[in-house]
Residue, then its C-alpha position, 0 to 999 in steps of 0.5 A: m500500500s502506498d503512503l498516499h493510501q494509508q489512513r491514520v486513525i484520529r482519536a477522540s482525544e485528538i479531536g478534543q485537543y484540536a478543538y481546545c487548541a489547534r496549534a497544540w494539536w499541530l505541534s504534537n501530531v504534525a511537527g512532532v514536538p513533545s509535550a512539556n507536561t508529561a508528568e501531568l499527562q501520566r497522572g491523568a492517564a493513571m486517573h483514567r485507568h483508576h476511574g475505568q476500574a471503578v466503573w467496571l467494578s460498579r457494573a459487575l456489582v450491579v450484575a451480581a445484585a440483579a442475579l442475587a435478587g433473581l435467585a432470591l425471587v426464585i427461592i421465595l416463589t418455590n417456598v411460598i407456592p404449595r405443591 
């Protein structure tokens, strides 16, 4: 595949960066100038990972709660209804 036909993926974070400051996007993605605030970027990435783990755990707990509620309902119905 020639260089003219290769497509580059544009991430949502790049769109946000461009919307916030087109010059910063250009410096980073076109000119290749590294960011001066790498510590802040690393801290932000760590915070995003932590938040993602918390969201995953929250969803897992909701599924577990629904399963336990369903199980409780089955137990109640099988013990209440006479055979």
